[in-house]
C-alpha positions in Angstrom: 0.0 0.0 0.0 1.3 3.4 -0.9 2.2 5.8 1.9 0.0 8.8 2.7 2.2 11.7 1.7 0.4 14.1 4.0 1.7 12.2 6.9 5.3 13.0 6.0 7.2 16.0 7.3 9.2 18.2 4.9 12.4 16.8 6.3 11.3 13.2 5.8 10.2 14.0 2.2 13.4 15.8 1.5 15.5 12.8 2.6 13.4 10.5 0.5 13.6 12.7 -2.6 17.4 13.1 -2.3 17.7 9.3 -2.0 15.8 9.0 -5.3 18.2 11.4 -7.0 15.8 14.4 -6.8 16.7 17.8 -5.6 15.8 18.4 -1.9 14.1 21.7 -2.4 11.3 19.8 -4.2 10.0 18.7 -0.8 9.1 22.3 0.1 7.3 22.7 -3.2 5.3 19.5 -2.7 4.3 20.6 0.8 3.2 23.9 -0.5 1.0 22.2 -3.0 -0.5 19.9 -0.3 -1.2 22.4 2.5 -1.3 25.9 0.9 -2.8 25.1 -2.4 -4.8 22.0 -1.2 -3.8 19.9 -4.2 -5.8 16.7 -4.5 -3.4 15.0 -7.0 0.2 15.0 -8.0 -0.9 16.0 -11.6 -1.8 19.4 -10.2 1.8 20.1 -9.1 2.7 21.8 -12.3 6.1 23.2 -11.2 7.4 19.7 -10.8 8.7 17.8 -13.8 6.5 15.0 -15.1 9.1 12.3 -14.1 9.1 13.7 -10.5 5.3 13.6 -10.4 5.3 10.1 -11.7 7.9 9.1 -9.1 5.7 10.6 -6.3 2.6 9.0 -7.7 4.3 5.6 -7.7 5.2 5.7 -4.0 2.6 8.0 -2.4 -1.1 8.6 -2.1 -3.0 11.8 -1.5 -6.2 10.7 0.3 -8.7 13.6 0.1 -12.2 13.2 1.4 -15.0 13.6 -1.0 -18.5 15.1 -0.6 -20.9 12.2 -0.6 -24.0 14.3 -0.2 -25.0 17.9 0.4 -28.2 19.1 2.1 -29.4 22.7 2.1 -31.5 24.1 4.9 -34.2 26.7 4.5 -32.0 29.1 6.5 -29.0 28.8 4.2 -27.1 26.3 6.2 -25.3 23.5 4.1 -24.6 20.1 5.6 -22.1 17.8 3.9 -21.6 14.1 4.4 -17.9 13.5 3.8 -16.7 10.1 2.7 -13.2 9.2 3.9 -10.7 7.1 2.0 -11.7 4.0 4.0 -15.4 4.5 3.3 -16.3 6.0 6.7 -18.6 9.0 6.8 -18.4 12.2 8.9 -20.5 15.3 8.6 -19.5 19.0 8.5 -21.6 22.2 8.2 -21.4 25.6 6.6 -23.3 28.1 8.8 -23.6 31.5 7.0 -24.7 34.5 9.1 -28.2 35.6 8.7 -28.7 39.0 6.9 -30.0 40.7 10.0 -27.3 39.2 12.2 -24.8 41.6 13.8 -22.1 39.4 12.3 -23.5 39.6 8.8 -20.3 38.7 7.1 -19.5 35.6 9.2 -19.1 32.2 7.5 -18.5 29.4 10.0 -17.4 25.9 9.3 -18.4 23.2 11.9 -16.0 20.3 11.5 -15.8 16.8 12.9 -12.7 15.3 14.7 -13.8 11.6 15.1 -15.8 9.0 13.3 -18.5 8.5 16.0 -17.8 9.3 19.6 -17.1 7.4 22.8 -18.6 9.9 25.3 -22.3 8.9 25.1 -23.8 12.3 26.0 -27.5 11.7 26.3 -28.7 14.6 24.2 -26.3 14.2 21.2 -26.9 12.0 18.2 -23.2 11.3 17.7 -23.1 10.0 21.3 -25.3 7.1 20.3 -22.8 6.0 17.7 -19.7 3.8 18.4 -16.4 5.6 18.0 -14.8 4.0 15.0 -11.6 6.0 14.7 -9.9 9.4 15.0 -9.7 11.6 12.0 -6.1 12.5 10.9 -5.0 16.1 10.5 -5.5 16.0 6.8 -9.1 14.8 7.0 -9.9 17.7 9.4 -8.1 20.1 7.1 -10.0 18.8 4.1 -13.3 19.5 5.7 -12.3 23.1 6.1 -11.1 23.3 2.5 -14.4 21.8 1.2 -16.6 24.0 3.3 -14.6 27.1 2.4 -15.2 26.2 -1.3 -18.9 25.9 -0.6 -18.9 29.4 1.1 -17.2 31.0 -1.9 -19.5 29.2 -4.5 -22.8 29.8 -2.7 -22.1 33.1 -0.9 -19.2 34.7 -2.6 -17.3 34.9 0.7 -14.5 32.9 2.3 -14.7 31.2 5.7 -14.3 33.5 8.6 -14.6 31.1 11.5 -14.0 27.4 12.3 -15.6 25.5 15.2 -14.5 22.0 16.2 -18.1 21.1 17.3 -19.0 18.4 14.9 -18.8 14.6 15.5 -16.4 13.4 18.2 -14.5 14.8 21.2 -11.6 16.8 19.9 -9.5 16.5 23.0 -9.6 12.7 22.7 -7.9 13.2 19.3 -5.5 15.7 20.7 -2.4 15.3 18.4 -4.3 15.3 15.1 -6.6 18.2 16.2 -3.6 20.4 17.1 -1.8 19.4 13.9 -4.9 20.3 11.8 -5.1 23.7 13.5 -1.4 24.2 12.7 -2.0 23.4 9.0 -5.0 25.7 8.9 -3.3 28.7 10.6 0.3 28.3 9.4 1.5 30.8 6.7 2.6 27.6 4.9 -1.0 26.4 5.1 -4.3 28.2 4.9 -3.1 31.2 7.0 -6.2 31.7 9.1 -6.0 33.4 12.5 -6.2 31.0 15.4 -8.4 33.5 17.1 -11.0 32.6 14.5 -11.0 28.9 15.7 -12.9 27.4 18.6 -12.3 23.9 19.9 -15.2 22.6 22.0 -14.8 19.8 24.6 -17.2 17.9 26.8 -14.6 18.3 29.5 -11.4 16.2 29.5 -9.5 18.0 32.4 -6.1 16.4 31.7 -6.1 17.6 28.1 -7.4 21.0 29.0 -4.3 21.4 31.1 -2.2 20.1 28.2 -3.7 22.9 26.0 -2.4 25.4 28.6 1.0 23.8 28.6 1.1 23.9 24.8 0.1 27.6 24.9 -2.5 27.2 22.2 -3.8 30.4 20.6 -7.3 29.2 19.6 -10.4 29.6 21.7 -11.8 27.0 24.0 -15.4 26.1 24.7 -16.7 23.8 27.4 -19.9 21.9 26.7 -21.3 22.3 30.2 -25.2 22.1 30.3 -25.4 21.7 34.1 -23.4 23.3 36.9 -23.9 20.7 39.5 -22.4 17.2 39.4 -25.6 15.2 40.0 -27.4 16.7 37.0 -24.3 16.7 34.8 -23.7 13.0 35.6 -27.1 12.2 34.2 -26.6 13.7 30.8 -22.8 13.6 30.4 -21.2 10.4 31.8 -17.7 12.0 31.3 -18.5 14.1 34.3 -18.2 11.1 36.6 -14.4 11.1 36.0 -14.1 14.8 35.3 -16.1 16.5 38.0 -16.9 20.2 38.0 -14.3 20.9 40.6 -11.7 19.1 38.5 -12.8 20.9 35.4 -12.8 24.3 37.2 -9.2 23.8 38.3 -8.2 22.7 34.7 -9.9 25.7 33.2 -8.2 28.0 35.6 -4.9 26.5 34.7 -5.7 27.0 31.0 -6.6 30.6 31.5 -3.5 31.3 33.6 -1.3 29.8 30.8 -3.1 31.4 27.8 -5.0 34.4 29.0 -7.9 33.2 26.8 -11.5 33.6 28.1 -13.5 30.4 28.2 -16.9 30.0 26.5 -19.5 27.9 28.4 -22.1 26.2 26.2 -25.4 25.5 28.0 -28.5 23.9 26.5 -31.6 24.7 28.4 -33.7 21.5 28.8 -37.3 21.9 29.9 -37.8 21.0 33.5 -34.3 19.8 34.0 -31.6 22.5 34.1 -33.6 25.7 33.5 -34.6 26.9 37.0 -33.2 30.0 38.7 -31.4 27.7 41.0 -29.6 26.2 38.0 -28.8 29.7 36.8 -27.3 30.6 40.2 -25.2 27.4 40.2 -24.0 28.3 36.7 -23.2 31.9 37.8 -21.1 30.5 40.7 -19.2 28.2 38.3 -18.4 31.1 35.9 -16.7 33.0 38.8 -13.9 30.4 38.8 -12.5 31.6 35.5 -13.2 34.6 33.1 -16.0 33.3 30.8 -19.0 34.0 28.7 -22.0 31.8 28.3 -23.7 30.7 25.0 -27.2 29.5 25.8 -28.0 27.0 23.0 -31.3 25.8 21.7 -31.9 22.1 22.1 -32.3 20.3 18.9 -34.4 17.1 19.1 -33.0 13.7 18.2 -34.8 10.4 17.8 -32.8 8.7 20.5 -33.7 11.0 23.3 -36.9 12.7 24.7 -35.5 16.0 26.0 -37.5 19.2 25.3 -36.5 22.8 24.8 -37.3 25.1 27.6 -40.0 27.7 27.0 -39.2 31.3 25.9 -40.3 32.8 29.2 -38.0 30.5 31.3 -35.1 31.2 28.9 -35.6 34.9 29.3 -35.6 34.6 33.1 -32.6 32.4 33.1 -30.5 34.7 30.8 -31.7 37.8 32.7 -30.6 36.4 36.0 -27.1 35.9 34.6 -26.9 39.2 32.9 -28.0 41.0 36.1 -24.9 39.3 37.7 -22.7 40.8 35.1 -22.2 37.7 33.0 -21.9 38.0 29.2 -24.7 35.9 27.8 -25.4 35.1 24.1 -28.6 33.2 23.1 -27.8 31.1 20.1 -30.6 30.1 17.8 -30.1 26.8 16.1 -29.5 26.7 12.3 -30.1 23.8 10.0 -32.6 21.9 12.1 -34.7 20.9 9.1 -31.7 18.9 7.7 -30.4 17.5 11.0 -27.4 19.9 10.8 -27.9 21.7 14.1 -25.9 21.3 17.3 -26.1 17.7 18.6 -27.8 16.3 15.4 -24.8 15.1 13.4 -24.6 11.4 13.1 -22.9 10.5 9.8 -26.0 8.8 8.4 -25.7 6.9 5.1 
């Protein structure tokens, strides 16, 4: 089987090329084609000689994902089912800003980091799948390239933001996620600002600390949804081994190392976590680290029977937090009619 060329470093490729009698500087040209120009075949590398391209083609593969299916929502959201080289499917979403949105020029890509997920969160469709494998850095990168192309073709605008909020738990695929961010942000790659990237986690305390040690420049979001351990245990089993105290300490460490404010994501479930007592517990938790709160609309899935809270309860909940000086954003779901909204991605065939 041929080697995946996107898993080689420039140094490794340079050594291989020189052993084949080629000039070493060709390695830099090849990597520029792969990561800056997003080449999908060696034939596209037109500043290499035909014999050099044939040599590369004989020994290496480029394994780009392909768009298996596109679905378009009434609100302009586009969901893609991406087929990987081994036949597995993951989903990614283009979320354009609404015309009356304050961020009217925003084009956001929501990308996946794993095929399936091992965390079994009770409100998330992906959590009812088995985790088959991690995505490699190139497969995450390819989602961004494909969704950026959709943004340009459909809205005449490039991507402005990327969120790692699709299928899987990014911090359980730590190495590949960080490598993908590097490829997306590097001047030798797509050149996007890391401040335009948000990685969302269900709460892996050890890896949150590692993000601090690695001094990452991107934003971090915690999928919280309850600010007491008893309730969070019920909907997010990961909390049993990563309690709120442990997570709070890890987030404080991350903030101390990076200076980056945390985003807490909080779905308001009807008659579960939507009382003023819940709001008070959430407010107390936010005091542990500088943070803002995104209140997210619940998006129904067939596997669970949660319900969205009612508008009046949401207003009271958000108002309590705002009166305490907390920055609160209420996020309206996009793409629900095509199962593209938060928590609905499942890689269906």
